[in-house]
N, C-alpha and C positions, 0 to 999 in steps of 0.2 A: 229489476235485473236478474234476481236469483230465480225468478219464476220462468223467465226467458232461457236461462241457462239449464234450468232443470228440464224445461220441456224439450230443448234441444238435445240434451243428454238422453233422454227417454227415446227421442226419435232415432238417434244413433244406436242404441242399444237394440231397438226394434228391428232397425234396418240390418244390423250385424246378425241377429238371430235368423232373420229371413234369408240373408245371403248364406249363412252357414247351412241353413236347411237345404237350399238350392244346391249347394256344392255337394252336400251329403247325399242328395237324391241322384245327382249326376253321377257320383262316384259308385254308388250301389247299383244303378242301372248299367253303368258300363262294366263293372266286375261281373254281374249276373249274366249279361249277354255275352261276355267274352268267355265265361265259363260254360255256358250253354254251347256256344260254337266250338269250343275245344272238345266238349263231351261228343257232340255230333260227328265232329272231324275225326276223333279217334276211332269211333266205330266204323267210319268209313275207310280209315286207313287199314284196320284189321279185316274189313271186308275185302279189299284189294289184295292184301297180303294172302289171305285165305284162297282167294280165286287164283292167284299165282302159285299155290302150293306151299308158300312159307309158314301158314298156319293151318291148323286142322279145318276140314271142309265145313264144320258146323259154324264157324265164324262167317261164312259166306251164304249162310241161310238167309232167306228173304220171307218176311212175313206175308202170308197169302192175302190179307185184306189191305194192309197199309203200305206194302211193297218197300218195305225199309229192312234193313239187316237187324232183325230183332234180338238174336243171340249176342252180337256184338255190342249192341247198344246196351243191354242189360249187364253184360260182362264189364264194360267201360264204366257203368255206373258203381258196380261193386268194386272194382279195382281202384277207382278214385275214392268212391265215399267211405269205404271202410279205413283207409289210412288217414283221410281227412278227419274222421271222428276220433282217432287214435293219437295222432301225431301233432306236434305244434305246428302252427302256420309258417312260422320262419323256416323250419327245416323243409317243409313242403314246397315253399316258396323258392329256396335256394336250389333244390333238386328240379324244380320245373324250369328255373332260369338256366342252369347249366345245361340241361337237355335240349332245351329249345335253341340256345345259343350255340351248341354243337351241331345241331340239325341244320341251323341256317348257314353255318360255316361249311358243312358237308355239300348242301345244295350249290352254295356259291362255288366251291371246288369242282363240283360235277359240270356246272356251267363252264367253268375254265377249261376244264379238260376237254369237253365235248367241242368247244370252238376250235381247239387245235387238232384233235383227233379226227373229227368229222366236220371240216369247215364248209362243205357242199351239202350238208344235210338239210333237208326242207324244214323249216321252222315256223310254227304258227304265229309267232311274233318276235321281234328283235328288241332286246334290251339296250338302252342308250348307254354310252360309257365304254363300249368295247371291253378289253379285258381289265380296265381300271375298276369297274364297279365290283365285279366278284373279288378282286385283291383287296379293295377296301372293306368290303363286307366281312371277309375272313380275318383280316387284321383287327377290325373293330370287334368282332365277336370274341376273338382270342384275348383282346385286352379285357374286355368285360368279364370273361370268364377267369382271368387272372386275379380279378379282384374279389373273387368268392373264397370263403374260408377252406382251409385244408380238408376238414372233415367232409365237406361237401364234394371235394375232388375224390376222396377215398370211396364215398357212397356211389359216385358217378362210376368209377371204375369197376366197382363190385357189380352194379347194375349192367354195365357194358359187357363184363365178363360172363354174367348169366345169359344175356342175350345172345352173345356170340356162341355160347355152349349150346343154346337152343337151336341157333341157326345151324351149326355144323352137325349136330346129331339129329334134326329133324328136318328143317328147311331145306338144307342143300341137297338131300336125297330126292325130295318131293317136288322141287321147283320146276314148274311148267317150262319157264324161260330156259332153264339149263338144258332140260330134255330137248327143247326146240332147237337149241344151239348145237347139240351133239348130233343131230340128224343130219 
């Protein structure tokens, strides 16, 4: 009986090691792929902002051979890589969370505003739920943001102040959209 018990216990230990390895591999693959997408996405956001005049023109430079925004990609790597090597992961995760949640809430607010300001505007697609979906999104994002530590909020507002100062001192004067609306 003890031999069967021992073999069964060895079987479950081996099975748990395999299961843990599969979960670990899945988690690592998911994190690496999402970080890669964020890095590439950030470079494209800066590329578009530069094209619109909100960042210096060098951010919209395209590599002659690969046809990608090379300067923006390198800069995104440095801007993310250097703090990642110097700061703890918890602080970076909290900053990333509050920034992403705030961006989602802003996009949802923009959807809500455009539905009422320009109801007849031609749209490429329609999201289900009418005004309820953006309202639920805003409330959910704000609730999740409320659960973050106060130090995170302070860092968030400092970064937002830096971004707004940059916008008002650089981007507002050079915005191609602003210039087009004044004509």
